[in-house]
Structures are given as structure tokens and as C-alpha cells.
N, C-alpha and C positions, 0 to 999 in steps of 0.2 A: 435631868439631862442638861448639861450646859448650853445658855443660849449665846449664839454668836450673831452680830449684826454686821452687815456689810453696807458702806457706805463709800460713794464717790468723791475723791478729792482732788482737787484743782489748784496747782501753786505754782508758783516759779521755784525751779530747781536750783540749789545752791551749787551744786555739782556743776551742771551745763547752762545755767543762766537761762532756760527756756522754761516756758509753760509746760507743765506734764499734768496729766490726768490719769487716774489708775483708782481701782477699788482699795479700799482698806478694811481692817478685820478690828471689831471691838467686842470682846467677852464681856460676859457679865456673870460674874463670879462672887458668890456671898455679899451680894448686894452692891458690888463695886464693878464699874466700867473701866477694863483693862486692855490698852491697845495692846496686839499680838505684835510685838516688835518686829520678831524673825519674820512671820509670814509677810509682814508689811513690808519691810526692808525687800524682801523678795519679790514681792509685786510690783515695787517703784523699780528695781533693777530689770525685771524681765518682762513686764507687762505694760511699761508706761507709754509705748508707742502703739497700742491696741488696746481700747477699752473692751471690744469683744473677749480678747484673750483675757484681760485682767478679770472680767465678769465669770468667766469658765473656771479659770484658775482659782479665784478667791471663793467662788462656791465650793470646789472640790475640797479646798484645804478647809473651809467651814464643817462641811459634812464629815470630814475625818476627825477633827478636834471634838465634834459633838459626840462622835461614836467612841472615842477614846475615853470621854467622860464619863461613860457609863461602865468602863472594864476596872478590875480591881487595880489599886494604887492609885490610878489616875482620878479616881472620884475624890481624892483627899489632896491631890498633887497640884501646885499651883500651875494654872494654865501656861504661864510665862516658861514653863519647862518642858512642856508636852513633847515637842521637838527633841529634846535630850533623851527622853526614855523611850520615845518610840522606836519600835525596830521592824523588821521584814514581816516577823510573825503577826504584828498588828496591822499591817497593811493586807496581808493574806485574809486575816480574820474579818476585817471590815468588808472586803469583797463577798465572802461566803455569807455575811449577816445581811447583806442587800439581796443576796440571792433568795435567801430563806424568806425573806419578808415579802420578795416579788412572789415567791411560789405560795407561800401562805395567802396573800390577797388577791392570787390571780392575775396579776397586772403583766402587761406586757412589756412594761419600763419599769427601771432601766435594764436595757437589754444586755446581755452577756459582754457584747462588744461595748458599749458604753462604760459599764463596771471595769472592764479592761482597761480602756483608755483613760478612764478617771485615775486608777491606780497609778499609771505611766504618768500622769500630771503631777502625783506625789513624789515619784521618783526624781522627776527634774527639780522639784523643790528641795529634796534632800542632798541632790547631787550640788544644788546652789549652795546649800548650807555647808558642804563639805570643802567646797572650792574657796567658801569664802572665810574658811577657818573656824568655822562655829561646830561645836561638838554635838554629835548626833550617834544612835547606835543603829541605825539603818545601814546597810552595806548595799549600795546601788550596783555593786559587781555580782551579788548574787542572784540567782532565779527563784529563791525560796519566796519571794513574795507573791507570786504568782499562784492562784486558785485554779486547780485542774477540773474545771465544769463539765469535761467531757467524760471523765471515768464515772464508772457505775457506783463505786465506791462512795464518791463525792455526792452524784445525785440521791443515793439511799439516804447519806445522812442528812442532805437538805430536806428532803421530804418528812424525813423523821421529825426534824426539828421544827418544820412547818406544821408537822400535825395533820398531814393530808394522806388519802388513801394511795395506795401504790398505783393505781390505774388514774389518779388526778393528773392534770396537766403538770408537766414537769418543766425543768429548764429548756430542753430541746423544743418542746411543742411552742412555749410561749414566745420563744425567739422566732419560730416558724410562723406564727400568727402575726408578730409584728413585720417580718420580711414581707407577708403576703400582701398587707396593706398597701405597699409600694407597687407603682405601675411598674410592670416589666419591660424591659427594654434597652435599647442603647441609649446614651445621652445622644438628644436631637441636635439636629444642626442650628436652629433657633437657641437652644440651651448654649451650645458651645458658643455662640456668636456673643450672645448675652453676657455669658462670664467673663470671655476675653476682653470685652470692652468695660469691664467691672473694676479690673484691678487697676490701681493707681499707679503701680510700677509697672512699665514694658518688659521687665524680665520675667515676670510671672506669667503672661501669656506665651512668651518663648518659651518656656518651661513646660506650659501645658501642651502647646502644640508638638513640642519633641517628644512628649510622653505618647501623644496621640498616635505619633508615627512609627513608635519604637518599643511602647510598651513597657519603658524604663520605670521603675520604682523612683519614688522622689529620692531615697538615699543614693540611688545612681546616678539621678538627673545632675545633682549638686556638685557630683565628681565630674562630669562630662568636661573635658578639657578644651582651651582654646588652641591648642597646639598638642597632638599626642606624641608619645614616643614609643619605642619598642614595637610590639605588636599593634599598636594604634598610630603608627607614624604617618598613615594615610590619613588620620582625622585633622584636617586643616581647614581655614577658611573657604568657603566655595570657590571665591575668584582665584585663589591659589591650586586648585586642584588640576590634575588632568583627568577630564572626563574620558575616562575608558569603560565606564560601565554606570549603569543607573543606581547601583549602590555600592557602598563600603562595608567592609567589617569593622566592627568595633566590639574589643573585649572588656569586659565589665569585670573589674577585680574585686572580689571580697564583698560580694552583695549578701544578700539575706542567707543567712545560715552559713557565713564566710565560703560562700561558694562563687566561683567564676564561671561565666559562659561568654560565648561569642554571638553576637546579633547583627543583622541587617540596618543599614540605614540609607534610605533613599537619598539621594543627593539633591533632588528637588525640596527636601525639608531642610537640607544645609545651607542651600540657596535662599530659603525663606529666613531661616535663623541669621544668616549674614546681613540681608537686607533690613529686617525689622528689629533687630537688636544689636549685633556686632558693629555694624557702620554708624548707627546712630547715638548709640550709648556705651558699648563697652570701652572703647578707648578713654572717654572722659571718666569713667567708675574707675578704671585700672590707675588713671592718675591720682584719683581718690584716695585708691588703696595704697598706692605708693607713700602718699603724705602722711595717711595714717598710721600704718606700720613700719616706715622708714626704709621701706624696699620695694623695689619693683614686685609688680602683680605675678606670680609665677605662672608659666603658661599651661599649668596643670588646673587653673582656676578661668573659669569663663563667667560664671553667673554671678554677679556681686549686684546688692542693691543699689539705691540712689546715692548712699553715702560710703560706697566703696568697700562695704563689708560683705564677705562670701556669704551668699544664700544657704540655709540651712533647710532640712525637711520640717522642721518646726515652724520656721518661718512661712515657708509653702504653706503649711495646714492653717496658720491663722490668717494669714493674707487672703487665702480662698474663702474661709469662713465668713471675712469681711466683704468679699467680692460677691458671694453669695446672696447678701442682704440686698446691696445694690442690683443685682440680678434679677431677683425676685419683684424688687419695685418696677424694674423695665419690662418684665415677661411675667407676667401672672401665671403662665402654666409651667414655669420652672419650679423643677420638683425639689421639694425641701431636702431629700435624703442625699441628693447629689452631692459629690465630694470631689475632689481634685484626682483621686486614685479612678474615678469614672473614664479618665484618659488612659489608663492602661486596658481597660477593657475593649476599646476602640479597634486596636491593631488586631487582635486574634480574631475578632468579629469581620472587619475588613479583609483580613487575609483568608479566612474560609469562604467567603462571597466569592473573592479573587480566584481562589484555587478551584472551587467546585462548580461555581455559577448557577443556574438552575436545578442542576443535579440534586443540590442541597433540598428542593421541594418534592422530589421524587424518588430518591434512594434512602435506605434506612442510614441512620448514623452509625450503626456497626458496620457496614459497607464501606463508609467514607474514611473510617478511623485509621487504619494502618498508614493511608498514604500520606497523612500530614502530620502525625503525631509527633514524629522527630523535630519537624521545624518549630511546631508550637512548644516542644520543651526545651528547644535551644532559645527561642525569643524569650518566651516567659519565665524560664528559671524555675519551673515547678517539676518536682519529682513524680506526683500522684496526677499524671497528667489525663488520664482517662476522666474524672469525675470534671475536672477542668473544662476538657474538650466537649463534653455532652452538654455543659452548662452555654458554651460559646456556639455551638450548634443551634442551640435553641435562639441565642440573640441573633445570629446571622440569619436563620429562616425568618423570623419577625421582620428585621430589617429589609431582606431581600425582597418578601411580600409587600412591604410598603412600597418598593420602588420597582416592582415587577415589569419587566418590559425594557426596563434600561438597564440591564446586568452590564453590557460592553461599556457604555459610556462611564458607569458608576467604577469600574474595575481597570479601567485603560493603564498600561505601563506607563511609569514615570510622572504620576500624577502625583502633586504634594498633598499634605493635609489640608494646606489652605484651600488648594484647587476642590477636594473631595468634598470638603465642608460645604463649598459654594454650590456643586453639583446637587448635594444631597437637598440644600436650601431650594434650588431651582424646580428640582423633580417635585419636591413637597408643594410648593406653589402651584406646578402644573396640576398636581391631582385636586388640590383644593378648589381650583378654579374649574374643574369639571361640573 
């Protein structure tokens, strides 16, 4: 198998004049050390602002190149042209090979989710190659790079290749074991506070709090406008709004699965967004946007980083991974598995507590289901809402039991996410002092 070494490079960029730091890959083939030029150009271009991201991306590419070296043709091909001959089939087979090895050894990791996310990193790499004008056989528009690990046919094939008996631990069981090691429950108020103050850029805490209050996905959050139009004409900065109700409707266009839905946003959360991000940061960043791109920042764009660049879901992910390291240093109980996506779980849990109150602890999930399924469907954008509903019922019950006796204060109308986090922290402190 090909040996690939990873090293950190720190140098002054000729392109920007600034000092940069990122990982670089060196392959050892036929006794020669070869710089992997195309992956290294990608790592410079896409990961030089985050060593954490560079570490992850370089590791994934290294693993994939090592796998390719074991495949027919690649074992004799020059490693410098691996990116040219790789295609969607190789990415899919790499995922399957990792699952076979995991089942064969009975390991819990890498989980199915990790294998899938690593494959997406490869697509980011190959898309960059295409955009940069390099040749590759990977078609990033196709979905044939995905291995369907839920199908019985695939599971049977993997068990056959792993040489395990039919009743041995399969992929589903291994994934469940991995999940069972996590503490069940909503992200706690101390964890939220630790994460919010660990971001270096104030745009990301604003995004996190907006997700807490709306259940929007990162892909939806980055499209949230400064000034809405059409169906979203009522979405404007809080100080310019006519406060006729406690919430405004917001229509999310072309979300996951290219579907649209209309959600509710608490105006108190819009007030917090204006106070903590729009007024102190947005206008200066919009000016940087205009200088960078040669035209005014369009009203459809709200979230910009410190350089005036529109924030993307991948930027949210990488910045959150870095913030988690700082959060864990601040708060020893901060759970390792928590991600930005935990914010999306907050809204349905709080909605169920608000909707049912203490009935959650006394009535069955089935009796409660019909009354709120439609609301959850609209806000979360899920089709199969029943399974999702039961998951959030459990989360809501755990949270409610932790704060029992304070239900009215916890779910009072007009409370912003910031105030609710504060209330949860106060309730927790009161319980701990008893």
C-alpha cells in the first residue's frame, strides 16, 4: 500500500503576502518522496485559514490515495495522476471497503456517518479540481458516489466480504453501539454558552442562536436575508418592524431535497440578531463585501465573515469544529460529539415543552402526536415526522424533568433564545445548590 506522509507547512504566501499554515501531503512511491501537487494546491486554497480543517481534509485525501494504490491500474500508475483516473465508482468502493473492514473487526468506528462525511470531503476536493481547470473523471453532479448502507443487499454483501456470520454485528448494530455511548439529551445551557463565546467571529454565534430559535439547517441559515422580498417582505431588521405579533412567517426556498416550507420566527430573536450582529458588525462587513466584489452587498445576504465574504455551510462546520476545541477547554463537561446541528434539535424540544407542558410526563406519546405533528412538519421540513416526533418527545421529557416545577417560566411567550438559555442556566444552578 502507498505510504503518504502529512506535514504542516508554514510560509509566506506569494499570492497574499500573509503567513499561511496548512497540511501538505508527501507520497513515498518506489523509494521516492513525491509532493502531491494537486491535493496540496487544494489544501492551500481551501484550508489555509483553519489548521483543523486542513488536518481533516488532508487525512481524508491521504486515506483515499492509499486505498487507490491497492486497486487495479493504480498500483502501477504514477501517484501524481491519481486524481485524473479516479471516478465516482472508486469513491463508492472506498466507502464499502471501510465498512467491510469495520464489520470484519467489529469496530464501532468509523461510523456510517463519518464514512459518508469523508466521502463528501472528496467531492469538495474534486469539485475544486474541476473549478480550477484540472482534469478528473469524478462527476460531482452524480449521486453514484454514495454507497447505500441501509439496503439489505449491501449489508449482505459487506457481511459476506467481511466473512462474518449472518447473526454477527452488522453496520446498523455497530452504529447503534457508537451512539449509545453518547449522553442522551439536549445541548445544555452551559454547553451553549461555552460554544457561543468560543467562536472567534461574532457571525457564528448569531447563526447558532438563529438556528436554536428556528430549527433552520445551515444551508438555510446562510440564505437568511438582511431584507426579505416577496413572501418574506416582513423579514426586516427588528427596529424597522411593525410589532403587531410575536412572530413573523419566513418562507425557506429550495431547502434539503429542493423543498420549500414556511416557518415561524420569534421577533425577540430578530431583536437579538439586530443587537448583537447587524448593528455592530453587518454594515462594516457589507462595506468590505462591496470593496471585494465591486458592487453593493445585495439585501438577500446577511451573514458575512470578517473579510466580507458570504458565509457557507462548510465555513459554519469548520469554524464550529475549531470553537468546540476551545469550548471543551473552557467546560470539561462539554460533550465531544456535539456539533452545530445540535441547535436544530433545540426548537422542536422547546416547542413540545411549550405545547404540552407537564402533560409530557403523564400522557403517552401516541395521545400527544396528532395535535402538533403538522407544526413540527412545517418547521423542521421532515416528511417522515413520526420517528422524528418520538425522538423529540423523549428529549423534551428529559429536559422537562430536569426543570420540573418551572414549566411556566421556561415556556413563557415572547422569550428569545438568549433569555431561554439564561433561564435554563438559572434553573440548573438552583437545582445544583439544593
